[in-house]
C-alpha positions in Angstrom: 154.2 108.4 122.0 151.9 110.1 124.7 149.1 107.5 124.1 151.6 104.7 124.6 153.1 106.3 127.7 149.6 106.5 129.2 148.9 102.8 128.4 152.2 101.7 130.0 151.5 103.9 133.0 148.0 102.4 133.3 149.5 99.0 133.3 151.5 99.8 136.5 154.9 100.7 134.9 157.0 103.7 136.1 157.1 105.9 133.0 159.1 109.1 132.5 159.9 111.1 129.4 161.0 114.3 127.9 160.1 116.7 125.1 161.9 119.7 123.6 159.2 122.1 124.7 156.2 122.3 127.0 152.8 121.7 125.5 149.2 120.5 126.2 150.4 117.0 125.7 153.1 117.4 128.4 150.5 118.9 130.7 148.2 116.0 130.2 150.9 113.5 130.9 151.9 115.2 134.1 148.3 115.3 135.3 148.2 111.5 134.8 151.2 111.2 137.1 154.0 110.8 134.5 157.2 112.8 135.0 158.0 114.7 131.9 161.1 116.9 131.6 161.2 119.8 129.2 164.5 119.6 127.2 166.5 116.6 126.3 169.3 115.7 128.8 171.3 112.6 129.6 170.2 112.8 133.2 166.6 112.2 132.1 167.4 108.6 131.5 167.5 108.0 135.2 167.0 104.4 136.3 165.2 103.3 133.1 165.1 99.6 132.2 164.7 100.6 128.6 164.3 103.8 126.5 161.5 104.1 123.9 162.1 106.6 121.1 160.5 107.8 117.8 162.0 108.0 114.4 161.8 111.8 114.8 164.5 111.7 117.4 168.1 112.2 115.9 170.8 109.7 116.7 172.9 112.3 118.5 170.1 113.0 121.1 171.8 113.0 124.5 169.3 110.6 126.0 169.8 108.1 123.2 173.6 108.4 123.6 173.4 107.9 127.3 171.3 104.8 127.0 173.8 103.4 124.5 176.7 104.3 126.9 175.1 102.5 129.8 173.9 99.5 127.7 170.2 100.3 128.3 168.0 98.6 125.6 166.7 101.1 123.0 163.2 100.3 121.7 161.7 102.2 118.7 158.0 103.3 119.2 156.5 100.8 116.7 158.3 97.9 118.3 156.9 98.8 121.7 153.4 99.2 120.2 153.7 95.7 118.8 154.6 94.4 122.3 151.6 96.2 123.8 149.2 94.8 121.3 150.3 91.1 121.8 148.0 90.5 124.8 144.8 91.6 123.0 142.6 89.0 121.3 141.6 91.3 118.4 144.4 93.5 117.1 143.2 95.9 114.4 145.9 97.8 112.6 144.9 100.3 109.9 147.5 101.1 107.2 147.5 103.3 104.1 149.2 106.5 102.9 145.9 108.4 103.6 142.9 108.0 105.8 144.3 106.0 108.7 143.3 108.4 111.5 139.7 108.8 110.3 139.3 105.1 109.7 140.7 104.3 113.2 138.3 106.8 114.7 135.3 105.4 112.8 136.2 101.8 113.7 136.5 102.9 117.4 133.1 104.6 117.5 131.3 101.7 115.8 132.9 99.1 118.2 132.2 101.3 121.2 128.5 101.5 120.2 128.4 97.8 119.7 129.6 97.3 123.3 133.1 95.9 122.4 134.9 98.6 124.5 138.0 99.0 122.2 141.3 100.4 123.4 142.2 102.9 120.6 145.4 104.8 119.8 144.6 107.7 117.5 147.1 109.4 115.2 146.3 112.9 116.5 148.0 115.3 118.9 144.9 115.8 121.0 142.6 113.1 122.5 144.8 110.4 121.1 143.8 107.5 123.4 140.6 105.8 124.2 141.1 103.6 127.3 139.0 100.5 126.8 139.0 96.8 127.7 141.7 94.2 127.2 140.0 92.3 124.3 140.1 94.8 121.3 142.8 97.3 120.4 142.7 99.6 117.3 145.7 101.5 116.1 147.2 103.1 113.0 149.9 101.2 111.2 152.3 103.7 109.7 154.5 102.7 106.8 157.2 105.3 107.5 160.6 103.7 108.0 158.9 100.3 107.8 157.3 100.9 111.2 154.2 98.8 110.7 156.4 95.7 110.2 156.7 95.5 114.0 153.0 94.8 114.3 151.2 91.4 114.3 147.6 92.2 113.7 144.6 89.9 113.6 142.9 92.3 111.3 145.0 94.4 108.9 143.3 97.2 107.0 144.9 98.4 103.8 143.3 101.6 102.7 145.6 102.6 99.8 149.2 102.5 98.7 150.8 105.7 97.4 154.2 107.2 96.7 155.4 108.6 100.0 158.4 108.3 102.3 160.5 107.9 99.2 163.5 109.2 101.1 163.4 105.9 102.9 162.0 103.5 100.3 163.6 105.0 97.2 160.8 103.8 94.8 157.1 103.1 94.7 158.0 99.4 94.3 159.8 99.6 97.6 156.6 101.0 99.2 154.5 98.3 97.7 156.8 95.6 98.9 156.5 97.0 102.5 152.7 96.9 102.3 152.9 93.3 101.0 155.0 92.3 104.0 152.7 94.1 106.3 149.7 92.2 104.9 151.6 88.9 105.3 152.0 89.6 109.1 148.3 89.0 109.7 147.3 86.0 111.7 146.5 82.8 109.8 143.0 82.9 111.1 142.7 86.6 110.7 142.0 88.7 107.6 143.1 91.6 105.5 140.5 94.3 104.9 141.6 95.8 101.5 140.4 98.6 99.2 139.2 97.2 95.9 139.4 100.6 94.3 143.1 101.0 94.7 145.1 99.5 91.9 148.3 99.1 94.0 146.4 97.4 96.8 144.8 95.0 94.2 148.2 94.2 92.8 150.0 93.5 96.1 147.2 91.3 97.3 146.8 89.6 93.9 143.0 90.2 93.6 141.4 87.4 91.6 144.0 84.9 92.5 143.0 81.9 94.7 144.0 82.4 98.4 146.4 79.5 98.2 148.3 81.2 95.4 148.7 84.5 97.2 152.3 84.8 98.2 152.7 85.5 101.9 149.1 86.4 103.0 147.9 83.6 105.2 144.5 85.1 106.2 141.4 85.9 104.2 141.1 89.1 102.1 137.9 91.0 102.5 137.4 93.7 99.8 135.7 97.1 100.3 135.1 100.1 98.1 132.9 101.3 95.2 133.9 98.3 93.0 130.8 96.3 92.0 132.6 93.1 93.1 133.7 94.3 96.5 132.5 92.3 99.5 131.5 95.5 101.3 130.6 98.4 99.0 128.7 101.6 98.6 125.8 102.1 96.1 123.8 105.2 95.2 126.3 107.5 96.7 125.5 111.2 97.4 128.3 113.6 98.4 126.6 116.8 97.5 125.9 117.8 101.1 128.1 118.1 104.3 126.8 114.6 105.2 127.6 112.0 102.6 125.1 109.2 102.1 125.1 105.8 100.4 123.5 102.3 100.5 125.7 99.8 102.2 125.9 96.5 100.3 127.4 93.4 101.9 127.9 90.1 100.0 125.5 91.4 97.3 122.7 92.3 99.7 121.7 95.9 100.4 121.6 96.3 104.2 120.3 99.9 104.3 121.1 103.6 103.9 124.0 105.1 105.8 124.2 108.9 106.3 127.6 109.9 107.6 128.3 112.9 109.9 131.1 114.0 107.6 131.4 115.0 103.9 133.2 113.7 100.9 133.9 110.6 98.9 137.0 109.7 100.9 135.0 109.5 104.1 132.6 107.1 102.3 135.6 104.9 101.5 137.0 105.1 105.0 133.5 104.3 106.5 133.3 101.1 104.3 136.6 100.0 105.7 135.2 100.6 109.2 132.0 98.7 108.4 133.9 95.7 106.9 136.1 95.6 110.0 133.1 95.7 112.4 131.3 93.0 110.5 134.3 90.7 111.1 133.8 91.2 114.8 130.1 90.3 114.6 128.7 93.9 114.8 125.3 94.3 113.2 124.3 96.8 110.5 122.2 99.0 112.9 125.2 99.7 115.2 127.4 100.5 112.1 124.8 102.8 110.6 124.0 104.7 113.9 127.7 105.1 114.9 128.7 106.4 111.5 125.8 108.8 111.5 126.9 110.2 114.8 130.6 110.4 113.8 131.7 114.0 113.3 135.3 113.5 112.3 138.7 113.1 113.9 140.8 116.0 115.1 142.5 117.9 112.3 140.5 116.0 109.6 138.2 118.5 107.9 137.7 120.1 111.3 135.6 123.2 111.1 137.2 125.9 113.3 134.8 128.7 112.3 131.5 128.6 110.5 130.1 132.0 109.5 130.1 134.0 106.3 133.6 132.6 105.9 134.2 129.0 106.9 137.6 128.0 108.3 138.6 124.3 108.1 141.7 122.7 109.5 142.9 119.5 107.8 146.0 117.3 108.3 146.4 116.8 104.5 150.1 116.8 103.7 150.3 114.5 100.6 149.0 115.5 97.1 146.3 112.8 97.1 145.1 114.0 100.5 145.0 117.6 99.4 143.1 116.7 96.3 140.6 114.7 98.2 140.0 117.5 100.8 139.6 120.2 98.1 137.2 117.9 96.1 135.2 117.1 99.2 134.9 120.8 100.0 133.8 121.7 96.5 131.3 118.9 96.3 129.6 119.5 99.7 129.8 123.3 99.9 129.0 125.9 97.2 132.0 128.2 98.2 135.1 129.7 96.8 138.0 127.6 98.1 141.2 129.2 99.4 143.8 126.5 100.2 146.6 127.5 102.7 149.3 124.8 102.6 152.3 124.3 104.8 154.6 121.7 103.2 155.8 119.0 105.5 159.4 117.7 105.0 161.9 118.9 102.4 162.2 115.3 101.0 158.5 114.9 100.5 158.3 118.3 98.8 161.2 117.4 96.5 159.8 114.0 95.5 156.2 115.1 95.1 156.6 118.6 93.8 154.4 118.2 90.7 151.7 116.4 92.7 151.5 119.3 95.2 151.3 121.8 92.4 148.5 120.0 90.6 146.5 119.3 93.8 146.7 122.9 95.0 145.7 124.1 91.6 142.2 122.7 92.2 141.6 125.5 94.7 140.4 128.9 93.6 143.3 130.5 95.4 146.4 128.9 97.0 148.8 130.2 99.6 151.9 128.3 100.4 154.1 128.8 103.4 157.7 127.8 104.3 158.3 124.1 104.7 157.9 122.5 108.2 161.2 120.7 108.4 160.4 118.3 111.4 163.4 115.9 111.5 165.0 117.1 108.3 167.7 119.5 107.2 167.0 121.9 104.3 167.6 120.6 100.7 169.1 123.2 98.4 166.6 124.5 95.8 163.6 123.1 97.6 161.1 125.4 99.5 157.5 126.3 99.7 158.2 128.8 96.9 159.2 125.9 94.7 155.6 124.7 94.7 154.2 128.1 93.8 156.7 128.4 90.9 155.6 124.9 89.6 151.9 125.9 89.9 152.6 128.9 87.8 154.5 126.8 85.2 151.4 124.6 85.0 149.2 127.6 84.3 147.8 128.5 87.8 147.9 132.2 88.3 146.1 132.2 91.7 149.0 131.0 93.8 151.3 132.9 96.0 154.1 132.2 98.5 153.8 133.7 102.0 157.1 133.7 103.9 155.8 135.1 107.2 153.5 132.6 108.9 153.2 134.9 112.0 151.3 137.6 110.1 149.4 135.2 107.9 146.2 135.1 109.9 145.7 138.8 109.6 146.4 138.7 105.8 143.9 135.9 105.4 141.3 137.8 107.4 141.8 140.8 105.0 141.4 138.8 101.8 138.5 136.6 103.0 135.1 137.5 101.6 131.6 136.2 102.3 131.2 132.7 100.8 134.8 131.7 101.1 136.0 128.4 102.6 139.6 128.7 103.8 141.3 125.3 104.1 144.3 125.2 106.4 146.3 122.2 105.2 149.5 120.5 106.6 151.0 118.2 109.1 153.1 120.7 110.9 152.1 123.6 113.2 149.9 125.4 110.6 146.8 124.8 112.7 147.8 127.8 114.8 147.1 130.0 111.7 143.6 128.5 111.4 142.9 129.1 115.1 144.1 132.7 115.0 142.2 133.4 111.8 139.0 131.9 113.4 139.6 134.2 116.4 139.9 137.2 114.2 136.8 136.4 112.3 134.9 135.7 115.5 136.0 139.0 116.9 134.9 140.9 113.8 131.4 139.3 113.6 
């Protein structure tokens, strides 16, 4: 929302807003000249011509109710994003259950290095906008509540399709159908950049079927991944160090060696998506290689908060597949004992994916689970952070525990940490604060 507010403000619109509490984001918006109220109140609507809101805002919000009472048009965030993108020649929208923010960031740095000056909206709380020119825009395309179906991209990236947001879609088939519709929204002369390693992506895009037989997808499909038949693929991959390496192969020809600035197999996959996208815009291999080599990660994506005898890493992982990828990356690139500290995000996600969370966290040497970050939801009876720990123990993991007091957690982690540990702070809520405080304690004790 804040990135979009800044773009609208830059375009000469009068933008106002509100949030339930003050924050760094509120401060930044005010510094830009945008009036932001703390607390939601009907009076905040003022003289607005329309009111933009996110799915996180409940229907009984006083500003939503006031807009309805006065007949002021209500526009959901993704619809406004779609409107903003319309004027750009190249509209790159990155979708997938995992990896969107990292891939968007990688695409942005590659295009910036190539001189294409992209305008980029990042899915992070901090530094979530790169102001660029009016030709290229890069953004995340989130599947939650069908949001990405408001976008009309010229290049649609599909990283993966996984079971998430089942409180909205009901079944994995519902999720797949939404991604199929998203891919079908690409321009006729555009293309879909799709992961050849993901079985669901292959299914919804009917890999191996002639283009004219693919239902709904008008543009070309460019495949990336480890698959030997992918148009853009990685060969001779090495993820044993904090900087993953591979040979980049395009259309069967090896272009050269890429050494990323980040670890892990998932970052290799995301970088292939970025490379394939850049190639579509005419970017050369050297710019792709150099930019990816300088890339040090997006905020809250394997972000190292402290690097000493104990390493503290903050990561946004909030889905079982993301947690598994983060733990495997840590174990592959670092010879350390892994302590995973996880704050579940949403009661519904915890309910639907309970087994997945238990299995993913069991990959760590030790796991600590906190209470659920509810966000927009009300509690579900019988579902809590402790539910994950119980399930882990049922599956045979005896190194898991529930920690009900997040406030005192940094001190407890500092006490149990020992030289050679890597403590992964995982979750999409406010768990980063725990990592920051822990880093401060370790820094003070060193």
